[in-house]
C-alpha positions as CSV (number, residue, x, y, z in Angstrom):
1,M,0.0,0.0,0.0
2,T,1.4,3.4,-1.0
3,L,0.6,6.5,0.9
4,P,0.5,9.9,-0.7
5,L,3.7,11.8,0.1
6,D,1.9,14.9,1.6
7,L,-0.1,12.7,4.1
8,P,-2.9,15.2,4.7
9,G,-4.3,15.6,8.1
10,L,-1.5,13.9,9.9
11,E,0.7,15.7,12.4
12,K,4.3,16.0,11.3
13,A,7.6,16.3,13.2
14,T,11.1,16.5,12.0
15,A,13.6,13.9,13.0
16,S,15.7,16.5,14.9
17,S,12.6,17.7,16.8
18,V,11.9,14.2,17.9
19,K,15.4,14.0,19.4
20,T,15.0,17.3,21.2
21,R,11.4,16.8,22.4
22,G,12.1,13.3,23.7
23,W,10.0,10.1,23.9
24,P,7.3,11.2,26.4
25,S,6.4,14.2,24.2
26,L,6.4,12.1,21.1
27,M,4.1,9.6,22.6
28,R,1.8,12.3,23.9
29,T,1.4,13.6,20.4
30,V,0.7,10.1,19.1
31,R,-2.0,9.5,21.7
32,E,-3.6,12.8,20.9
33,K,-3.4,12.7,17.1
34,Q,-3.4,8.8,16.6
35,A,-0.4,9.1,14.3
36,L,2.8,11.1,13.8
37,V,4.7,11.5,10.6
38,I,8.5,11.7,11.1
39,T,10.2,13.7,8.4
40,N,13.8,14.0,7.4
41,H,14.8,17.0,5.2
42,N,11.0,17.6,4.5
43,H,10.4,14.0,3.3
44,P,8.2,11.6,5.2
45,E,10.3,8.7,6.5
46,A,8.1,7.0,9.1
47,V,4.7,7.1,10.7
48,I,4.3,6.3,14.4
49,V,0.9,5.0,15.5
50,D,-0.3,3.8,18.8
51,I,-0.6,0.0,19.3
52,K,-4.4,-0.1,18.9
53,A,-4.2,1.6,15.5
54,Y,-1.4,-0.7,14.5
55,Q,-3.4,-3.8,15.5
56,E,-6.4,-2.5,13.5
57,L,-4.2,-2.0,10.4
58,L,-2.8,-5.5,10.7
59,A,-6.4,-6.9,11.0
60,K,-7.5,-5.0,7.9
61,A,-4.5,-6.1,6.0
62,A,-5.0,-9.7,6.9
63,E,-8.7,-9.5,6.0
64,A,-7.8,-8.0,2.6
65,D,-5.1,-10.6,2.0
66,A,-7.6,-13.4,2.9
67,D,-10.1,-11.9,0.5
68,E,-7.5,-11.8,-2.3
69,R,-6.4,-15.4,-1.7
70,G,-10.0,-16.5,-1.7
71,G,-10.6,-15.0,-5.0
72,E,-7.5,-16.6,-6.5
73,L,-8.5,-20.0,-5.1
74,E,-11.9,-19.6,-6.7
75,R,-10.3,-18.7,-10.1
76,L,-8.0,-21.8,-9.9
77,R,-10.9,-24.0,-8.9
78,A,-13.0,-22.8,-11.9
79,Q,-10.0,-23.3,-14.2
80,F,-9.5,-26.9,-12.9
81,D,-13.2,-27.7,-13.3
82,V,-13.1,-26.6,-17.0
83,Q,-10.0,-28.8,-17.6
84,L,-11.6,-31.7,-15.8
85,A,-14.8,-31.4,-17.8
86,S,-12.8,-31.4,-21.1
87,L,-11.1,-34.6,-20.0
88,N,-14.4,-36.3,-19.1
89,R,-16.0,-35.4,-22.4
90,D,-16.9,-38.5,-24.5
91,G,-15.7,-40.7,-21.6
92,G,-12.2,-39.5,-22.3
93,L,-10.6,-39.9,-18.8
94,G,-12.6,-43.0,-17.9
95,K,-11.8,-44.5,-21.3
96,V,-8.0,-43.9,-20.8
97,L,-7.9,-45.0,-17.2
98,G,-10.0,-48.1,-18.0
99,Q,-7.7,-49.4,-20.7
100,P,-5.2,-52.2,-19.8
101,I,-1.6,-51.3,-19.5
102,R,0.4,-52.1,-22.6
103,R,3.7,-53.8,-22.0
104,G,6.5,-53.3,-24.4
105,R,8.9,-50.8,-25.6
106,I,8.1,-47.1,-25.9
107,T,9.7,-45.3,-28.7
108,P,10.2,-41.6,-28.1
109,G,8.1,-39.4,-30.4
110,K,5.9,-42.3,-31.4
111,S,2.2,-42.2,-30.5
112,L,0.8,-45.0,-28.3
């Protein structure tokens, strides 16, 4: 997931101000604003969020991932069903599996 570089609506702090303000001040801002963007030379480098917001993000990402995998599984299942149906047409798969095994030499490139 790519975030826009301007990150509208989020509080920003420079890396140097984080050093000078200290951890307690940083965490107070995170609790008040839910997130804090840390910038370095005016470019966002990190976002600090509280643990609850982080857990919610993980849950949403896992849910989206499961939805995506479920869709892929359904696509593969449908593709398999089409291929199986083509094998079963005209008794094809049963006919092949029901034939006795031929013993003898197999010549590469020669049809059985």
